[in-house]
N, C-alpha and C positions, 0 to 999 in steps of 0.2 A: 441187564443193567439194573441198578437199584432204583429207589424212588426218586421223587423230584429233588429232594435235598442232595442226593448223591450226584445229580446231574447239574448242579449249580455250585459255584464258589463265589463268595463275596468277601472282600477284605477292605478294611480301612487302614491306610498306611500313613505314618507320619512323613512329612516332607524331608526325609533323610535317606541318603544313599544306603545306609546300613539296613534299611527295610527290604532291599532287593533280595537278599538271601532268604528271608522269611517267605517272601512271595514265591521265589523259585521253588522252594521246598513244597509249598502248598500246591503249586501248579503240577509239579512232578507227581505228587500224591493223587491229585484229582485225576490226572490222565491215567495213572496206573489203576486206581480204583474202578474206573469206568471202562477199562480194557481198550483204551484208545492207543493208536500207534505212538511209541515214545518220541518219534520225530515231531509230533505236534507239540509236545512239551518243550522241545528244543526251540522250535520256531516261535512259540508264544513267549517263552522266557527271553529270547533274544530281543523280540520286539518290545516287551515290557521294559527290559533293561534300558534300551535306547530311549524310549518315550519318557520313562520316569526319570532317567538321568537328565534329560532336557528340562523336564518340569522343575526338578529340584535345583538345577544349576542356573536356569534362566527365568523361571516364572516367579519373580519376587512377590508381587501382590502386596497386600497389607497384612503381613503376618508378624506380630510382635514376638511370639515365641515359636521358634522352629520354622520350618518351611510350610508350603501349602499342604492342605489336606488332600489326599489322593484316595479315590475309591476305585477298586478293580473288581470287575464282575466277569466271570467266565461261565459259559453255559453251553450244553449240547442242545442244538436246535435242529432236529431232523438229521440231515446228513452233513451238518456244519458244526464246527466249534466256533462260537462267537464270544467276543470279549468287548468290554467297555472300560475305558480308562477315563475317569472323571476327576477334575481338579478345580480348585478355586483360585488358581494363579491368574496372572494377567492373561488377557485374551491373546491367543496365538494359534494359528493354523499351521502346523509344521508342513503339511502337504502342499499348501498354496504358497507358503512363504519361503520355501527352500528350492532354489533352482537345481535341476538335475546335475549330479557331479560329472566332471570330465574324467571318464574312465580310461581314455586313450592317451592322455597327456603324461608328461614326465612327472614322477612323484614330487620332485622338488618344486615344480611350477604349479602344482594344484592348489586350489583354494582350500582353506581349512574349513571343515564342517560340511554337513549335508549328506555324507555317505550313509550315516545311520538311518536317517529318514528314508533315503532311497532304498536301503535294504528292507525296511519295514514294508514299504509299498510292494516290493518284489516278493517278499516271503508270504504275503497274505493274498487271498483272492479278492478281498475288499479291505480298504483302509480309508476312513473318512473322518473329518472333524466338523463340528459345529459348536456354536456358542449357544447355550441354553440356560436360562435363569441365572445369568452371571457366572456360569461355569463352563469350562472347556469339556467337551465330550468327544472322545475319539472312539470310533467303532472299528473293530477288526473282525474278519471272518476267514476261515479256512475250511475247505471241504475235508471231511473225514475220509481217510482211506486213499 
């Protein structure tokens, strides 16, 4: 694998859903450049899509122009691929605030929402949130291989 720069990716995104395509392309490139399994790109892109969609759609905050600023970091750390999603939106812990979805009930009777965050927690080995310096910080990790 390459040097330190090749083993890390950091992006600043505008709080707009249109930024998801740019992020997905960068994640795909990062995974390919580092010879990681393509399945990792799929998992992280799905999680980023869900989390960032929630931030942009619900994390209003005090933003005069555009939505919240979102920083995404992705790094290889030993045998794990780790990510951080940091934003300056309203304080919100998606993992503590969202009850588990009813996967057995009739589709018509199910509550709307919560399935995406459930998928994030299932697709990662680690998913957590904390509020730090007035910003939301979500950490994700998945074992490589």
